[in-house]
C-alpha positions as CSV (number, residue, x, y, z in Angstrom):
1,M,0.0,0.0,0.0
2,K,2.9,2.4,0.8
3,Y,4.4,1.8,-2.6
4,I,1.1,2.6,-4.4
5,F,0.7,5.8,-2.5
6,L,4.3,6.9,-3.3
7,L,3.9,6.0,-6.9
8,S,0.7,7.9,-7.2
9,V,2.4,11.0,-5.6
10,L,5.3,10.8,-7.9
11,L,3.2,10.4,-11.0
12,S,0.9,13.3,-10.0
13,C,3.9,15.7,-9.9
14,K,4.7,17.5,-13.1
15,S,8.3,17.3,-14.2
16,G,8.0,19.8,-17.0
17,P,9.0,23.5,-16.8
18,R,7.2,25.6,-14.4
19,K,6.3,29.2,-14.8
20,V,8.9,31.5,-13.3
21,V,7.8,34.7,-11.7
22,V,10.5,37.4,-11.9
23,A,10.4,40.2,-9.4
24,H,10.2,43.7,-10.9
25,H,13.0,46.0,-9.8
26,D,13.4,49.6,-10.9
27,Q,16.7,50.3,-12.7
28,D,19.2,52.2,-10.5
29,T,20.7,55.4,-11.7
30,A,23.9,53.7,-12.9
31,T,22.0,51.4,-15.1
32,Q,19.9,54.3,-16.5
33,L,23.1,56.2,-17.2
34,A,24.6,53.2,-19.0
35,V,21.5,53.0,-21.1
36,K,21.7,56.7,-22.0
37,R,25.3,56.3,-23.0
38,D,24.5,53.4,-25.2
39,T,22.0,55.5,-27.2
40,C,24.2,58.6,-27.3
41,S,26.0,59.4,-30.5
42,I,29.2,60.6,-28.7
43,D,32.1,58.1,-28.9
44,L,32.7,57.2,-25.2
45,H,34.9,54.2,-25.6
46,D,38.0,53.5,-23.6
47,P,40.9,53.0,-26.0
48,F,42.8,50.7,-23.7
49,E,39.8,48.5,-23.1
50,T,38.8,48.1,-26.7
51,G,42.2,48.5,-28.4
52,K,40.6,50.6,-31.0
53,D,43.1,53.5,-30.9
54,T,46.1,51.9,-29.2
55,V,48.3,52.2,-32.3
56,R,47.5,55.9,-32.9
57,L,48.0,56.7,-29.2
58,N,51.3,54.9,-29.1
59,K,52.5,57.0,-32.1
60,V,51.5,60.2,-30.5
61,I,53.2,59.2,-27.2
62,G,56.4,58.6,-29.2
63,K,56.1,62.0,-30.8
64,I,55.5,63.7,-27.4
65,F,58.5,62.0,-25.9
66,K,60.6,63.6,-28.7
67,F,59.4,67.2,-28.0
68,P,62.4,69.3,-26.8
69,E,60.5,70.5,-23.8
70,V,59.7,66.9,-22.7
71,E,63.2,65.7,-23.3
72,A,64.5,68.5,-21.1
73,I,62.1,67.6,-18.3
74,N,63.0,64.0,-18.7
75,K,66.7,64.8,-18.2
76,Q,65.9,66.8,-15.1
77,I,63.8,64.0,-13.6
78,D,66.4,61.4,-14.5
79,K,69.1,63.5,-12.8
80,S,67.1,64.3,-9.6
81,S,66.1,60.6,-9.2
82,K,69.6,59.3,-9.9
83,G,68.5,57.4,-13.0
84,T,65.5,55.6,-11.4
85,H,62.7,57.6,-13.0
86,G,61.9,59.6,-16.1
87,V,59.0,61.6,-17.5
88,S,55.6,59.8,-17.4
89,I,52.5,60.3,-19.6
90,M,48.9,59.6,-18.6
91,V,46.3,59.4,-21.3
92,H,42.6,60.2,-20.9
93,D,39.9,59.8,-23.5
94,E,38.5,63.3,-23.0
95,F,39.6,66.7,-22.0
96,N,37.4,68.8,-19.6
97,G,34.3,66.9,-20.6
98,E,35.0,67.3,-24.3
99,T,35.2,63.9,-26.0
100,S,36.7,65.2,-29.2
101,Y,40.2,65.2,-27.7
102,Y,42.6,62.7,-26.1
103,H,44.4,64.3,-23.2
104,F,48.0,63.5,-22.6
105,M,49.3,64.6,-19.2
106,V,53.1,64.8,-19.1
107,G,54.7,64.9,-15.7
108,D,56.8,63.5,-12.9
109,N,55.6,60.2,-11.3
110,S,58.7,59.7,-9.1
111,H,56.9,60.9,-6.0
112,E,55.3,58.2,-3.8
113,D,52.0,60.0,-3.2
114,R,51.3,62.0,-6.4
115,F,51.7,62.7,-10.0
116,A,53.1,66.1,-10.7
117,N,51.6,67.3,-14.0
118,I,53.9,69.6,-16.0
119,F,52.5,69.7,-19.6
120,N,49.1,69.1,-21.1
121,F,48.9,68.0,-24.8
122,L,45.7,67.2,-26.7
123,L,45.1,65.1,-29.8
124,D,42.2,66.1,-31.9
125,K,40.4,62.8,-32.7
126,K,39.2,64.0,-36.1
127,T,42.3,65.8,-37.5
128,N,45.1,64.0,-35.5
129,E,46.6,67.3,-34.7
130,I,48.6,67.6,-31.5
131,K,47.9,70.8,-29.6
132,A,48.9,72.1,-26.2
133,Y,46.8,73.4,-23.3
134,D,48.1,76.4,-21.5
135,P,46.5,76.6,-18.0
136,A,47.7,80.1,-17.4
137,L,45.9,81.3,-20.5
138,D,43.1,78.7,-20.1
139,S,43.2,78.0,-23.9
140,V,44.1,75.3,-26.4
141,L,47.0,76.4,-28.6
142,S,48.9,75.1,-31.6
143,L,52.3,73.8,-30.7
144,Q,54.0,76.7,-32.5
145,D,51.9,79.3,-30.6
146,W,52.4,77.5,-27.3
147,R,56.2,77.5,-27.8
148,K,56.1,81.2,-28.5
149,T,54.3,81.8,-25.2
150,R,56.9,79.8,-23.3
151,K,59.8,82.0,-24.5
């Protein structure tokens, strides 16, 4: 009798897929922001994550390292750190919220607690022109005009 009861219980259970009820959650603000960014026409990619512009950025970094101003700073940092450090470059995918530029911050990274920014160079994403930002004038200048202001 026990076996007949167990057998009837097992046969009465459905083994097919059941309806799954998913709880509704409002999207948080981070998710809403991500959705907005996906639909936006502005290019907000991270070049190091996607690898899209790595070759172009590496060429520009090579050019910046060859600028006479950067070479002079590199010699000073090398001398003061007794050959253990040199000039460093940090690259950002935008400049002051403007996504049409790559921002190259050239500076001294030999300090334990900070990065000392010395120069700001910009690469126009459309024209591939390297420009300089002068914080004293609060303006973007061509390299020629920037060098004239430094003399």
